[in-house]
MOPAC internal coordinates of N, CA, C and O (Angstrom, degrees):
PM7 1SCF
backbone

  N    0.0000 0     0.00 0     0.00 0    0    0    0
  C    1.4656 1     0.00 0     0.00 0    1    0    0
  C    1.4955 1   110.96 1     0.00 0    2    1    0
  O    1.2310 1   120.53 1   128.91 1    3    2    1
  N    1.2862 1   116.59 1   -51.09 1    3    2    1
  C    1.4518 1   121.42 1  -178.81 1    5    3    2
  C    1.5691 1   112.30 1   -55.26 1    6    5    3
  O    1.2310 1   119.88 1   137.96 1    7    6    5
  N    1.3415 1   117.83 1   -42.04 1    7    6    5
  C    1.4536 1   121.49 1   174.04 1    9    7    6
  C    1.4884 1   112.96 1   -60.88 1   10    9    7
  O    1.2310 1   119.67 1   142.69 1   11   10    9
  N    1.3356 1   118.23 1   -37.31 1   11   10    9
  C    1.4507 1   123.63 1  -177.21 1   13   11   10
  C    1.5189 1   107.98 1   -66.01 1   14   13   11
  O    1.2310 1   120.01 1   139.35 1   15   14   13
  N    1.3297 1   117.59 1   -40.65 1   15   14   13
  C    1.4329 1   121.92 1   179.52 1   17   15   14
  C    1.5685 1   109.28 1   -67.58 1   18   17   15
  O    1.2310 1   120.91 1   137.62 1   19   18   17
  N    1.3438 1   115.87 1   -42.38 1   19   18   17
  C    1.4117 1   117.98 1  -179.87 1   21   19   18
  C    1.5339 1   112.23 1   -64.28 1   22   21   19
  O    1.2310 1   120.62 1   140.33 1   23   22   21
  N    1.3247 1   116.43 1   -39.67 1   23   22   21
  C    1.4571 1   120.44 1   179.49 1   25   23   22
  C    1.5804 1   109.40 1   -64.66 1   26   25   23
  O    1.2310 1   119.49 1   139.55 1   27   26   25
  N    1.3176 1   118.59 1   -40.45 1   27   26   25
  C    1.4632 1   119.19 1  -178.79 1   29   27   26
  C    1.5381 1   108.52 1   -61.69 1   30   29   27
  O    1.2310 1   120.92 1   136.74 1   31   30   29
  N    1.3302 1   115.84 1   -43.26 1   31   30   29
  C    1.5029 1   119.06 1   178.77 1   33   31   30
  C    1.5771 1   111.07 1   -61.89 1   34   33   31
  O    1.2310 1   122.16 1   138.41 1   35   34   33
  N    1.2937 1   113.46 1   -41.59 1   35   34   33
  C    1.4466 1   115.30 1   179.62 1   37   35   34
  C    1.5212 1   112.74 1   -67.27 1   38   37   35
  O    1.2310 1   119.85 1   143.86 1   39   38   37
  N    1.2714 1   117.90 1   -36.14 1   39   38   37
  C    1.4829 1   120.94 1   177.86 1   41   39   38
  C    1.4837 1   110.42 1   -68.80 1   42   41   39
  O    1.2310 1   119.84 1   147.03 1   43   42   41
  N    1.3417 1   117.91 1   -32.97 1   43   42   41
  C    1.4721 1   119.93 1   177.21 1   45   43   42
  C    1.5142 1   112.12 1   -69.64 1   46   45   43
  O    1.2310 1   120.12 1   151.30 1   47   46   45
  N    1.3533 1   117.38 1   -28.70 1   47   46   45
  C    1.4235 1   121.76 1  -174.23 1   49   47   46
  C    1.5982 1   109.79 1   -86.27 1   50   49   47
  O    1.2310 1   119.82 1   148.08 1   51   50   49
  N    1.3091 1   117.95 1   -31.92 1   51   50   49
  C    1.4551 1   122.25 1  -175.56 1   53   51   50
  C    1.5410 1   110.47 1   -56.75 1   54   53   51
  O    1.2310 1   117.21 1   128.54 1   55   54   53
  N    1.3516 1   122.92 1   -51.46 1   55   54   53
  C    1.4675 1   120.41 1  -178.88 1   57   55   54
  C    1.5297 1   112.59 1   -59.81 1   58   57   55
  O    1.2310 1   120.03 1   146.90 1   59   58   57
  N    1.3155 1   117.55 1   -33.10 1   59   58   57
  C    1.4890 1   120.67 1  -176.52 1   61   59   58
  C    1.5769 1   107.82 1   -69.76 1   62   61   59
  O    1.2310 1   120.58 1   143.35 1   63   62   61
  N    1.3515 1   116.49 1   -36.65 1   63   62   61
  C    1.4459 1   119.33 1   177.99 1   65   63   62
  C    1.4948 1   108.84 1   -71.69 1   66   65   63
  O    1.2310 1   118.92 1   139.06 1   67   66   65
  N    1.3036 1   119.66 1   -40.94 1   67   66   65
  C    1.4045 1   123.73 1  -176.61 1   69   67   66
  C    1.5213 1   113.11 1   -62.06 1   70   69   67
  O    1.2310 1   121.08 1   148.12 1   71   70   69
  N    1.3380 1   115.53 1   -31.88 1   71   70   69
  C    1.4527 1   120.64 1   179.12 1   73   71   70
  C    1.5545 1   111.52 1   -74.24 1   74   73   71
  O    1.2310 1   119.74 1   162.17 1   75   74   73
  N    1.3105 1   118.11 1   -17.83 1   75   74   73
  C    1.4701 1   120.62 1   179.42 1   77   75   74
  C    1.4942 1   109.16 1    89.87 1   78   77   75
  O    1.2310 1   122.87 1    -1.65 1   79   78   77
  N    1.3154 1   112.11 1   178.35 1   79   78   77
  C    1.4598 1   121.60 1  -179.68 1   81   79   78
  C    1.5222 1   111.65 1  -104.05 1   82   81   79
  O    1.2310 1   121.48 1   -47.27 1   83   82   81
  N    1.2792 1   114.76 1   132.73 1   83   82   81
  C    1.4392 1   118.90 1   176.76 1   85   83   82
  C    1.4912 1   107.68 1   -99.87 1   86   85   83
  O    1.2310 1   121.44 1   -27.91 1   87   86   85
  N    1.3347 1   114.84 1   152.09 1   87   86   85
  C    1.4995 1   121.38 1   178.33 1   89   87   86
  C    1.5330 1   108.84 1   -64.79 1   90   89   87
  O    1.2310 1   122.60 1   -35.83 1   91   90   89
  N    1.3357 1   112.62 1   144.17 1   91   90   89
  C    1.4482 1   114.67 1   172.16 1   93   91   90
  C    1.5098 1   108.58 1   -77.08 1   94   93   91
  O    1.2310 1   120.42 1    -1.54 1   95   94   93
  N    1.3268 1   116.81 1   178.46 1   95   94   93
  C    1.4611 1   118.76 1  -179.84 1   97   95   94
  C    1.5885 1   110.97 1   -59.74 1   98   97   95
  O    1.2310 1   121.93 1   150.57 1   99   98   97
  N    1.3455 1   113.92 1   -29.43 1   99   98   97
  C    1.4185 1   118.70 1   179.36 1  101   99   98
  C    1.5058 1   114.76 1   -80.02 1  102  101   99
  O    1.2310 1   120.11 1   172.06 1  103  102  101
  N    1.3247 1   117.40 1    -7.94 1  103  102  101
  C    1.4404 1   124.78 1  -176.49 1  105  103  102
  C    1.5431 1   114.45 1    78.80 1  106  105  103
  O    1.2310 1   120.14 1  -162.93 1  107  106  105
  N    1.3137 1   117.33 1    17.07 1  107  106  105
  C    1.4856 1   121.35 1   178.83 1  109  107  106
  C    1.4953 1   111.06 1  -102.18 1  110  109  107
  O    1.2310 1   122.36 1   -41.15 1  111  110  109
  N    1.3775 1   113.09 1   138.85 1  111  110  109
  C    1.4874 1   119.95 1   172.50 1  113  111  110
  C    1.4733 1   109.83 1  -152.85 1  114  113  111
  O    1.2310 1   118.75 1    -5.98 1  115  114  113
  N    1.3249 1   119.99 1   174.02 1  115  114  113
  C    1.4329 1   125.48 1  -177.44 1  117  115  114
  C    1.5137 1   110.47 1  -127.12 1  118  117  115
  O    1.2310 1   122.47 1   -23.13 1  119  118  117
  N    1.3150 1   112.88 1   156.87 1  119  118  117
  C    1.5082 1   121.29 1  -178.98 1  121  119  118
  C    1.5600 1   103.89 1  -148.91 1  122  121  119
  O    1.2310 1   121.50 1   -52.37 1  123  122  121
  N    1.3325 1   114.73 1   127.63 1  123  122  121
  C    1.4656 1   122.36 1   178.91 1  125  123  122
  C    1.5351 1   113.01 1  -110.97 1  126  125  123
  O    1.2310 1   118.76 1   -48.68 1  127  126  125
  N    1.2812 1   119.97 1   131.32 1  127  126  125
  C    1.4435 1   120.75 1   175.38 1  129  127  126
  C    1.5288 1   107.80 1  -103.50 1  130  129  127
  O    1.2310 1   121.01 1   -51.41 1  131  130  129
  N    1.2860 1   115.67 1   128.59 1  131  130  129
  C    1.5046 1   122.57 1  -179.47 1  133  131  130
  C    1.4989 1   110.56 1  -158.42 1  134  133  131
  O    1.2310 1   122.16 1   -49.15 1  135  134  133
  N    1.3926 1   113.46 1   130.85 1  135  134  133
  C    1.4201 1   119.36 1   173.62 1  137  135  134
  C    1.5548 1   112.54 1    61.38 1  138  137  135
  O    1.2310 1   121.07 1  -135.66 1  139  138  137
  N    1.3417 1   115.55 1    44.34 1  139  138  137
  C    1.4962 1   120.35 1   175.99 1  141  139  138
  C    1.5385 1   112.32 1    63.87 1  142  141  139
  O    1.2310 1   121.09 1  -152.95 1  143  142  141
  N    1.3211 1   115.52 1    27.05 1  143  142  141
  C    1.4984 1   121.85 1   179.76 1  145  143  142
  C    1.5546 1   107.39 1  -144.58 1  146  145  143
  O    1.2310 1   121.83 1   -26.38 1  147  146  145
  N    1.3349 1   114.10 1   153.62 1  147  146  145
  C    1.5102 1   119.47 1   165.36 1  149  147  146
  C    1.5782 1   103.10 1   -94.25 1  150  149  147
  O    1.2310 1   122.73 1   -21.69 1  151  150  149
  N    1.3117 1   112.37 1   158.31 1  151  150  149
  C    1.4812 1   116.20 1  -176.01 1  153  151  150
  C    1.5155 1   109.77 1   -80.14 1  154  153  151
  O    1.2310 1   119.99 1   171.76 1  155  154  153
  N    1.3060 1   117.63 1    -8.24 1  155  154  153
  C    1.5361 1   122.89 1   178.74 1  157  155  154
  C    1.4660 1   106.87 1  -136.89 1  158  157  155
  O    1.2310 1   121.46 1   -46.40 1  159  158  157
  N    1.3353 1   114.81 1   133.60 1  159  158  157
  C    1.4642 1   120.98 1   179.24 1  161  159  158
  C    1.5819 1   108.21 1   -87.28 1  162  161  159
  O    1.2310 1   120.28 1   166.72 1  163  162  161
  N    1.2717 1   117.08 1   -13.28 1  163  162  161
  C    1.4502 1   119.94 1  -176.66 1  165  163  162
  C    1.4694 1   113.49 1  -146.53 1  166  165  163
  O    1.2310 1   119.98 1   -41.17 1  167  166  165
  N    1.3211 1   117.64 1   138.83 1  167  166  165
  C    1.4802 1   124.62 1   175.47 1  169  167  166
  C    1.5149 1   109.94 1  -123.91 1  170  169  167
  O    1.2310 1   119.35 1   -43.19 1  171  170  169
  N    1.2645 1   118.85 1   136.81 1  171  170  169
  C    1.4488 1   124.65 1  -176.45 1  173  171  170
  C    1.5408 1   111.79 1  -116.09 1  174  173  171
  O    1.2310 1   120.34 1   -51.18 1  175  174  173
  N    1.3131 1   116.96 1   128.82 1  175  174  173
  C    1.4245 1   121.21 1  -179.21 1  177  175  174
  C    1.5097 1   109.95 1  -141.95 1  178  177  175
  O    1.2310 1   118.99 1    -9.00 1  179  178  177
  N    1.3042 1   119.53 1   171.00 1  179  178  177
  C    1.4803 1   125.46 1   177.48 1  181  179  178
  C    1.4905 1   113.01 1  -106.29 1  182  181  179
  O    1.2310 1   120.79 1   -36.32 1  183  182  181
  N    1.3225 1   116.10 1   143.68 1  183  182  181
  C    1.4702 1   120.87 1   173.79 1  185  183  182
  C    1.5027 1   111.08 1   -52.32 1  186  185  183
  O    1.2310 1   119.84 1   -44.44 1  187  186  185
  N    1.2727 1   117.90 1   135.56 1  187  186  185
  C    1.4900 1   121.27 1   174.50 1  189  187  186
  C    1.4986 1   114.44 1    78.25 1  190  189  187
  O    1.2310 1   119.77 1   176.75 1  191  190  189
  N    1.3406 1   118.04 1    -3.25 1  191  190  189
  C    1.4919 1   118.75 1   179.10 1  193  191  190
  C    1.5343 1   109.42 1   -93.14 1  194  193  191
  O    1.2310 1   120.92 1   -53.28 1  195  194  193
  N    1.3150 1   115.85 1   126.72 1  195  194  193
  C    1.4562 1   121.45 1   175.54 1  197  195  194
  C    1.5409 1   107.60 1   -60.52 1  198  197  195
  O    1.2310 1   119.37 1   -51.32 1  199  198  197
  N    1.3266 1   118.81 1   128.68 1  199  198  197
  C    1.4590 1   123.99 1   179.72 1  201  199  198
  C    1.4668 1   106.44 1  -106.58 1  202  201  199
  O    1.2310 1   117.69 1   -51.17 1  203  202  201
  N    1.2956 1   122.01 1   128.83 1  203  202  201
  C    1.4454 1   125.95 1   166.66 1  205  203  202
  C    1.5225 1   105.42 1  -108.13 1  206  205  203
  O    1.2310 1   121.28 1   -63.93 1  207  206  205
  N    1.2968 1   115.16 1   116.07 1  207  206  205
  C    1.5233 1   120.97 1  -179.01 1  209  207  206
  C    1.4990 1   107.23 1  -113.49 1  210  209  207
  O    1.2310 1   122.39 1   -62.88 1  211  210  209
  N    1.3808 1   113.03 1   117.12 1  211  210  209
  C    1.4349 1   121.63 1   175.18 1  213  211  210
  C    1.5499 1   108.40 1   -88.74 1  214  213  211
  O    1.2310 1   121.58 1   -65.01 1  215  214  213
  N    1.2930 1   114.59 1   114.99 1  215  214  213
  C    1.5081 1   122.93 1  -177.02 1  217  215  214
  C    1.5324 1   108.86 1  -102.03 1  218  217  215
  O    1.2310 1   120.60 1   -45.55 1  219  218  217
  N    1.3246 1   116.46 1   134.45 1  219  218  217
  C    1.4449 1   121.07 1   177.12 1  221  219  218
  C    1.5458 1   109.96 1  -132.30 1  222  221  219
  O    1.2310 1   119.69 1   -54.12 1  223  222  221
  N    1.2856 1   118.19 1   125.88 1  223  222  221
  C    1.4195 1   122.94 1   174.50 1  225  223  222
  C    1.5148 1   108.28 1   -95.66 1  226  225  223
  O    1.2310 1   120.01 1   -71.31 1  227  226  225
  N    1.3207 1   117.59 1   108.69 1  227  226  225
  C    1.4129 1   123.34 1  -178.68 1  229  227  226
  C    1.5903 1   112.76 1   -84.26 1  230  229  227
  O    1.2310 1   120.69 1   178.01 1  231  230  229
  N    1.3295 1   116.28 1    -1.99 1  231  230  229
  C    1.4408 1   120.14 1  -178.57 1  233  231  230
  C    1.5148 1   110.00 1  -101.70 1  234  233  231
  O    1.2310 1   120.42 1   -21.85 1  235  234  233
  N    1.3040 1   116.81 1   158.15 1  235  234  233
  C    1.4937 1   120.13 1   176.64 1  237  235  234
  C    1.4788 1   114.31 1   -79.12 1  238  237  235
  O    1.2310 1   119.10 1   169.96 1  239  238  237
  N    1.3215 1   119.32 1   -10.04 1  239  238  237
  C    1.4658 1   122.55 1   175.82 1  241  239  238
  C    1.5245 1   111.64 1  -103.82 1  242  241  239
  O    1.2310 1   119.88 1   -19.01 1  243  242  241
  N    1.3093 1   117.84 1   160.99 1  243  242  241
  C    1.4322 1   122.85 1  -175.53 1  245  243  242
  C    1.5059 1   117.06 1   -69.70 1  246  245  243
  O    1.2310 1   120.85 1   -37.63 1  247  246  245
  N    1.3136 1   115.97 1   142.37 1  247  246  245
  C    1.4384 1   123.91 1   170.57 1  249  247  246
  C    1.5179 1   107.89 1  -128.45 1  250  249  247
  O    1.2310 1   119.95 1     9.04 1  251  250  249
  N    1.3289 1   117.70 1  -170.96 1  251  250  249
  C    1.4540 1   123.68 1   174.03 1  253  251  250
  C    1.4611 1   107.46 1  -158.74 1  254  253  251
  O    1.2310 1   121.22 1   -12.86 1  255  254  253
  N    1.3668 1   115.26 1   167.14 1  255  254  253
  C    1.4754 1   122.05 1   178.13 1  257  255  254
  C    1.5591 1   103.96 1  -131.84 1  258  257  255
  O    1.2310 1   121.35 1   -58.34 1  259  258  257
  N    1.2986 1   115.03 1   121.66 1  259  258  257
  C    1.4611 1   122.30 1  -174.65 1  261  259  258
  C    1.5020 1   112.91 1  -135.02 1  262  261  259
  O    1.2310 1   120.64 1   -44.20 1  263  262  261
  N    1.3323 1   116.37 1   135.80 1  263  262  261
  C    1.4663 1   124.04 1   169.07 1  265  263  262
  C    1.4829 1   106.80 1  -131.55 1  266  265  263
  O    1.2310 1   118.36 1   -85.63 1  267  266  265
  N    1.2742 1   120.73 1    94.37 1  267  266  265
  C    1.4433 1   123.86 1  -173.12 1  269  267  266
  C    1.5382 1   111.87 1   -56.25 1  270  269  267
  O    1.2310 1   120.87 1   135.06 1  271  270  269
  N    1.3604 1   115.94 1   -44.94 1  271  270  269
  C    1.5072 1   121.43 1  -173.39 1  273  271  270
  C    1.5217 1   110.76 1   -63.01 1  274  273  271
  O    1.2310 1   119.96 1   158.52 1  275  274  273
  N    1.3249 1   117.68 1   -21.48 1  275  274  273
  C    1.4815 1   119.89 1  -177.33 1  277  275  274
  C    1.5582 1   110.48 1  -112.05 1  278  277  275
  O    1.2310 1   120.23 1  -175.79 1  279  278  277
  N    1.3204 1   117.17 1     4.21 1  279  278  277
  C    1.4826 1   119.83 1   177.36 1  281  279  278
  C    1.5680 1   109.23 1    69.33 1  282  281  279
  O    1.2310 1   119.81 1  -148.22 1  283  282  281
  N    1.3092 1   117.97 1    31.78 1  283  282  281
  C    1.4880 1   118.29 1  -179.78 1  285  283  282
  C    1.5532 1   106.14 1  -102.17 1  286  285  283
  O    1.2310 1   120.43 1   -53.83 1  287  286  285
  N    1.2888 1   116.78 1   126.17 1  287  286  285
  C    1.5058 1   121.90 1   179.16 1  289  287  286
  C    1.5407 1   105.92 1  -148.27 1  290  289  287
  O    1.2310 1   120.46 1   -71.42 1  291  290  289
  N    1.3499 1   116.73 1   108.58 1  291  290  289
  C    1.4060 1   122.95 1  -176.45 1  293  291  290
  C    1.5491 1   109.66 1  -125.67 1  294  293  291
  O    1.2310 1   119.10 1   -64.18 1  295  294  293
  N    1.3500 1   119.32 1   115.82 1  295  294  293
  C    1.4403 1   120.85 1   174.01 1  297  295  294
  C    1.5465 1   109.94 1   -74.24 1  298  297  295
  O    1.2310 1   121.68 1   -37.71 1  299  298  297
  N    1.3232 1   114.39 1   142.29 1  299  298  297
  C    1.4554 1   119.30 1   174.80 1  301  299  298
  C    1.4871 1   113.62 1  -124.18 1  302  301  299
  O    1.2310 1   119.76 1   -91.48 1  303  302  301
  N    1.3049 1   118.06 1    88.52 1  303  302  301
  C    1.4882 1   118.63 1   178.60 1  305  303  302
  C    1.5019 1   114.51 1   -54.40 1  306  305  303
  O    1.2310 1   118.46 1   -24.03 1  307  306  305
  N    1.2778 1   120.55 1   155.97 1  307  306  305
  C    1.4450 1   124.51 1   179.56 1  309  307  306
  C    1.5454 1   114.18 1   -47.41 1  310  309  307
  O    1.2310 1   120.25 1   -53.13 1  311  310  309
  N    1.3053 1   117.13 1   126.87 1  311  310  309
  C    1.4477 1   124.81 1   173.34 1  313  311  310
  C    1.5435 1   112.09 1    64.79 1  314  313  311
  O    1.2310 1   121.30 1  -151.44 1  315  314  313
  N    1.3485 1   115.12 1    28.56 1  315  314  313
  C    1.4932 1   119.42 1  -177.68 1  317  315  314
  C    1.5526 1   107.62 1  -119.34 1  318  317  315
  O    1.2310 1   123.61 1   -12.74 1  319  318  317
  N    1.3101 1   110.67 1   167.26 1  319  318  317
  C    1.4736 1   120.71 1   176.01 1  321  319  318
  C    1.4950 1   112.04 1  -125.86 1  322  321  319
  O    1.2310 1   120.06 1   -23.03 1  323  322  321
  N    1.2906 1   117.49 1   156.97 1  323  322  321
  C    1.4468 1   122.06 1   177.86 1  325  323  322
  C    1.5458 1   109.81 1  -151.29 1  326  325  323
  O    1.2310 1   119.29 1   -19.60 1  327  326  325
  N    1.3216 1   118.95 1   160.40 1  327  326  325
  C    1.4220 1   121.29 1   175.95 1  329  327  326
  C    1.5277 1   107.93 1  -126.25 1  330  329  327
  O    1.2310 1   120.99 1   -44.80 1  331  330  329
  N    1.3489 1   115.72 1   135.20 1  331  330  329
  C    1.4322 1   121.31 1   175.88 1  333  331  330
  C    1.5305 1   110.24 1  -122.15 1  334  333  331
  O    1.2310 1   120.36 1   -39.76 1  335  334  333
  N    1.3268 1   116.92 1   140.24 1  335  334  333
  C    1.4484 1   121.01 1   177.27 1  337  335  334
  C    1.5175 1   108.40 1  -121.30 1  338  337  335
  O    1.2310 1   121.75 1   -48.11 1  339  338  337
  N    1.3004 1   114.26 1   131.89 1  339  338  337
  C    1.4935 1   118.89 1   175.97 1  341  339  338
  C    1.5224 1   108.85 1  -150.21 1  342  341  339
  O    1.2310 1   120.06 1   -18.04 1  343  342  341
  N    1.2807 1   117.48 1   161.96 1  343  342  341
  C    1.4736 1   123.50 1   177.79 1  345  343  342
  C    1.5331 1   109.20 1  -129.41 1  346  345  343
  O    1.2310 1   120.90 1   -70.62 1  347  346  345
  N    1.3084 1   115.87 1   109.38 1  347  346  345
  C    1.4837 1   118.82 1   176.29 1  349  347  346
  C    1.5019 1   114.23 1   -71.64 1  350  349  347
  O    1.2310 1   121.84 1   -50.84 1  351  350  349
  N    1.3692 1   114.09 1   129.16 1  351  350  349
  C    1.4529 1   116.48 1  -172.68 1  353  351  350
  C    1.5446 1   111.98 1   -99.79 1  354  353  351
  O    1.2310 1   119.59 1   175.86 1  355  354  353
  N    1.2825 1   118.39 1    -4.14 1  355  354  353
  C    1.4901 1   121.52 1   179.56 1  357  355  354
  C    1.5672 1   110.58 1  -140.09 1  358  357  355
  O    1.2310 1   122.02 1   -37.65 1  359  358  357
  N    1.2939 1   113.73 1   142.35 1  359  358  357
  C    1.4416 1   119.98 1   175.55 1  361  359  358
  C    1.5742 1   110.13 1   -68.37 1  362  361  359
  O    1.2310 1   120.51 1   -27.22 1  363  362  361
  N    1.3219 1   116.63 1   152.78 1  363  362  361
  C    1.4489 1   120.70 1   179.18 1  365  363  362
  C    1.5188 1   108.21 1   149.85 1  366  365  363
  O    1.2310 1   123.01 1     5.15 1  367  366  365
  N    1.3748 1   111.84 1  -174.85 1  367  366  365
  C    1.4348 1   122.29 1   177.06 1  369  367  366
  C    1.4843 1   108.62 1  -116.44 1  370  369  367
  O    1.2310 1   121.23 1   -51.93 1  371  370  369
  N    1.3445 1   115.26 1   128.07 1  371  370  369
  C    1.4207 1   123.82 1  -176.95 1  373  371  370
  C    1.5011 1   111.62 1  -120.88 1  374  373  371
  O    1.2310 1   118.15 1   -47.63 1  375  374  373
  N    1.3129 1   121.12 1   132.37 1  375  374  373
  C    1.4565 1   123.15 1   176.33 1  377  375  374
  C    1.5089 1   111.49 1   -73.34 1  378  377  375
  O    1.2310 1   120.33 1   -46.81 1  379  378  377
  N    1.3090 1   116.97 1   133.19 1  379  378  377
  C    1.4424 1   120.46 1   163.64 1  381  379  378
  C    1.5082 1   111.05 1  -117.40 1  382  381  379
  O    1.2310 1   120.51 1   -28.43 1  383  382  381
  N    1.3570 1   116.63 1   151.57 1  383  382  381
  C    1.4406 1   118.57 1  -171.27 1  385  383  382
  C    1.5424 1   106.68 1  -159.45 1  386  385  383
  O    1.2310 1   121.87 1   -13.31 1  387  386  385
  N    1.3220 1   114.02 1   166.69 1  387  386  385
  C    1.4699 1   122.25 1   173.12 1  389  387  386
  C    1.5667 1   108.00 1   -90.54 1  390  389  387
  O    1.2310 1   121.93 1   -62.09 1  391  390  389
  N    1.2801 1   113.92 1   117.91 1  391  390  389
  C    1.5136 1   119.87 1  -178.98 1  393  391  390
  C    1.4815 1   115.92 1   -80.05 1  394  393  391
  O    1.2310 1   119.10 1  -177.52 1  395  394  393
  N    1.3512 1   119.32 1     2.48 1  395  394  393
  C    1.4849 1   119.85 1   179.57 1  397  395  394
  C    1.5291 1   103.52 1   -69.84 1  398  397  395
  O    1.2310 1   120.75 1   -35.54 1  399  398  397
  N    1.3439 1   116.17 1   144.46 1  399  398  397
  C    1.4822 1   122.14 1  -176.60 1  401  399  398
  C    1.4773 1   111.77 1   -51.71 1  402  401  399
  O    1.2310 1   121.02 1   -55.63 1  403  402  401
  N    1.3711 1   115.66 1   124.37 1  403  402  401
  C    1.4522 1   122.84 1   174.27 1  405  403  402
  C    1.5576 1   113.79 1    90.13 1  406  405  403
  O    1.2310 1   119.89 1   157.20 1  407  406  405
  N    1.3173 1   117.82 1   -22.80 1  407  406  405
  C    1.4495 1   120.71 1  -173.01 1  409  407  406
  C    1.5110 1   112.89 1   -65.87 1  410  409  407
  O    1.2310 1   120.46 1   134.94 1  411  410  409
  N    1.2911 1   116.73 1   -45.06 1  411  410  409
  C    1.4998 1   119.59 1   177.44 1  413  411  410
  C    1.5099 1   108.89 1   -56.27 1  414  413  411
  O    1.2310 1   119.50 1   129.90 1  415  414  413
  N    1.2928 1   118.55 1   -50.10 1  415  414  413
  C    1.4479 1   123.81 1  -174.77 1  417  415  414
  C    1.5487 1   107.99 1   -63.32 1  418  417  415
  O    1.2310 1   119.07 1   149.16 1  419  418  417
  N    1.3211 1   119.38 1   -30.84 1  419  418  417
  C    1.4440 1   124.68 1   174.53 1  421  419  418
  C    1.4987 1   116.97 1   -71.57 1  422  421  419
  O    1.2310 1   120.79 1   172.60 1  423  422  421
  N    1.3267 1   116.10 1    -7.40 1  423  422  421
  C    1.4827 1   119.96 1   177.29 1  425  423  422
  C    1.4911 1   113.86 1   107.54 1  426  425  423
  O    1.2310 1   118.88 1  -167.72 1  427  426  425
  N    1.3032 1   119.73 1    12.28 1  427  426  425
  C    1.4721 1   120.76 1  -178.49 1  429  427  426
  C    1.5251 1   107.57 1   -89.19 1  430  429  427
  O    1.2310 1   122.11 1   -99.60 1  431  430  429
  N    1.3445 1   113.56 1    80.40 1  431  430  429
  C    1.4459 1   124.02 1  -174.09 1  433  431  430
  C    1.4892 1   112.25 1  -143.79 1  434  433  431
  O    1.2310 1   120.07 1   -17.13 1  435  434  433
  N    1.3403 1   117.47 1   162.87 1  435  434  433
  C    1.4496 1   122.08 1   172.22 1  437  435  434
  C    1.5009 1   112.00 1  -164.11 1  438  437  435
  O    1.2310 1   120.44 1     7.88 1  439  438  437
  N    1.2738 1   116.77 1  -172.12 1  439  438  437
  C    1.4627 1   124.09 1  -179.62 1  441  439  438
  C    1.5089 1   112.54 1  -125.71 1  442  441  439
  O    1.2310 1   121.32 1   -46.94 1  443  442  441
  N    1.3571 1   115.08 1   133.06 1  443  442  441
  C    1.4597 1   120.92 1   171.92 1  445  443  442
  C    1.5157 1   104.07 1  -100.25 1  446  445  443
  O    1.2310 1   119.96 1   -63.72 1  447  446  445
  N    1.3318 1   117.68 1   116.28 1  447  446  445
  C    1.4415 1   121.74 1   174.25 1  449  447  446
  C    1.4284 1   111.34 1   -97.29 1  450  449  447
  O    1.2310 1   120.20 1   -59.80 1  451  450  449
  N    1.3378 1   117.21 1   120.20 1  451  450  449
  C    1.4481 1   122.90 1  -178.75 1  453  451  450
  C    1.4840 1   108.10 1  -105.87 1  454  453  451
  O    1.2310 1   119.50 1   -67.91 1  455  454  453
  N    1.3642 1   118.57 1   112.09 1  455  454  453
  C    1.4712 1   120.89 1  -174.14 1  457  455  454
  C    1.5327 1   109.48 1   -97.71 1  458  457  455
  O    1.2310 1   119.89 1   -27.67 1  459  458  457
  N    1.3494 1   117.81 1   152.33 1  459  458  457
  C    1.4623 1   121.03 1  -179.59 1  461  459  458
  C    1.5169 1   112.22 1   -61.65 1  462  461  459
  O    1.2310 1   120.10 1   180.00 1  463  462  461

C-alpha cells in the first residue's frame, strides 16, 4: 500500500517537472545540477523580463551553466551555488548546457523557452 501511495505522488510530480519551470512574477527561478543532469529540462521566461537564475551544483565536481546565444557562461565549482541575471530580448528557444568537458555530450542539456 505504501509503495502505491508513493508511486501516485511520483506520477503526479513527473508531468510538472517535464513541463519545466516558469519564471515567477519577480523573474526568479532555480536550477540544480546533479549526476550529469539538470533538475529541469526546460525553463520558460518572457521576452524583456529580467531573469534571476539561482544555480546550485549538488555534486562534488565542477559543472557550468551556458547559453551561448545569450552570452551566459557561469562556472559552478563542486558543491557551490551562483546566481546569474540576464534579460532575453527575443522570443525563441535557446539551448542551455553544462560546459564542463564531456558533460554536454553526456546529456546535460536543456531548453530555455522565451515567450512573447
